[in-house]
C-alpha beads as a LAMMPS data file, in Angstrom:
LAMMPS data file: protein, C-alpha beads

70 atoms
69 bonds

1 atom types
1 bond types

-500.0 500.0 xlo xhi
-500.0 500.0 ylo yhi
-500.0 500.0 zlo zhi

Masses

1 110.0

Atoms # bond

1 1 1 -3.740 -5.166 4.405
2 1 1 -2.688 -4.312 0.879
3 1 1 0.973 -4.774 1.827
4 1 1 0.110 -8.286 3.036
5 1 1 -1.674 -9.128 -0.207
6 1 1 1.286 -7.841 -2.201
7 1 1 3.688 -9.986 -0.139
8 1 1 1.524 -13.053 -0.724
9 1 1 1.350 -12.424 -4.481
10 1 1 5.088 -11.893 -4.698
11 1 1 5.732 -15.031 -2.618
12 1 1 3.423 -17.114 -4.804
13 1 1 5.178 -15.838 -7.921
14 1 1 8.578 -16.739 -6.433
15 1 1 7.583 -20.192 -5.150
16 1 1 5.899 -21.217 -8.398
17 1 1 8.387 -19.354 -10.626
18 1 1 5.368 -17.977 -12.464
19 1 1 5.840 -15.042 -14.768
20 1 1 2.075 -14.647 -14.983
21 1 1 1.787 -14.189 -11.225
22 1 1 4.653 -11.715 -11.295
23 1 1 2.833 -9.696 -13.967
24 1 1 -0.376 -9.861 -11.891
25 1 1 1.621 -8.622 -8.866
26 1 1 2.948 -5.654 -10.890
27 1 1 -0.512 -4.767 -12.215
28 1 1 -2.085 -5.033 -8.761
29 1 1 0.711 -2.926 -7.215
30 1 1 0.344 -0.216 -9.846
31 1 1 -3.433 -0.134 -9.460
32 1 1 -3.325 -0.006 -5.659
33 1 1 -0.590 2.628 -5.527
34 1 1 -2.594 4.814 -7.907
35 1 1 -5.934 4.261 -6.168
36 1 1 -4.549 4.919 -2.700
37 1 1 -2.622 8.034 -3.706
38 1 1 -5.246 9.714 -5.881
39 1 1 -8.580 8.498 -4.477
40 1 1 -8.308 7.176 -0.918
41 1 1 -5.907 9.734 0.558
42 1 1 -7.785 12.843 -0.700
43 1 1 -11.024 11.291 0.569
44 1 1 -9.467 10.775 4.019
45 1 1 -8.113 14.344 4.064
46 1 1 -11.624 15.681 3.353
47 1 1 -13.149 13.407 5.984
48 1 1 -10.632 13.817 8.822
49 1 1 -8.825 17.054 7.935
50 1 1 -5.663 18.070 9.765
51 1 1 -5.663 14.943 11.938
52 1 1 -5.208 12.749 8.872
53 1 1 -2.571 15.076 7.416
54 1 1 -0.581 14.736 10.655
55 1 1 -1.088 10.963 10.640
56 1 1 0.114 10.732 7.030
57 1 1 3.165 12.843 7.869
58 1 1 4.137 10.428 10.690
59 1 1 3.165 7.035 9.271
60 1 1 4.787 5.619 6.117
61 1 1 2.497 4.542 3.293
62 1 1 3.901 1.070 2.499
63 1 1 6.622 -0.037 4.924
64 1 1 5.676 -0.201 8.633
65 1 1 7.629 1.812 11.188
66 1 1 9.950 0.044 13.610
67 1 1 9.467 2.604 16.373
68 1 1 6.190 3.891 17.738
69 1 1 4.734 7.189 16.546
70 1 1 4.548 9.732 19.369

Bonds

1 1 1 2
2 1 2 3
3 1 3 4
4 1 4 5
5 1 5 6
6 1 6 7
7 1 7 8
8 1 8 9
9 1 9 10
10 1 10 11
11 1 11 12
12 1 12 13
13 1 13 14
14 1 14 15
15 1 15 16
16 1 16 17
17 1 17 18
18 1 18 19
19 1 19 20
20 1 20 21
21 1 21 22
22 1 22 23
23 1 23 24
24 1 24 25
25 1 25 26
26 1 26 27
27 1 27 28
28 1 28 29
29 1 29 30
30 1 30 31
31 1 31 32
32 1 32 33
33 1 33 34
34 1 34 35
35 1 35 36
36 1 36 37
37 1 37 38
38 1 38 39
39 1 39 40
40 1 40 41
41 1 41 42
42 1 42 43
43 1 43 44
44 1 44 45
45 1 45 46
46 1 46 47
47 1 47 48
48 1 48 49
49 1 49 50
50 1 50 51
51 1 51 52
52 1 52 53
53 1 53 54
54 1 54 55
55 1 55 56
56 1 56 57
57 1 57 58
58 1 58 59
59 1 59 60
60 1 60 61
61 1 61 62
62 1 62 63
63 1 63 64
64 1 64 65
65 1 65 66
66 1 66 67
67 1 67 68
68 1 68 69
69 1 69 70
C-alpha cells in the first residue's frame, strides 16, 4: 500500500511539475522507510517469529516479485 501511495505522490509531482510535491514525496519516503525498518519489522518479528523472518527473506521490501515465492 505504501508503494502505491509513493507512486501516486511521485506521479502527481511529475504531472504538475511541482517541486513542493516532490519534496513531500521525499519526506514521506524517508519517514516510511525509517518507520517500517525500525518499528514495524521488529514488531512483526516479535509477533510472528521465525515465520516472519522467512517471509522477509523471500519477499522484497519495496519492489514486488515477478515470480511466485515457493
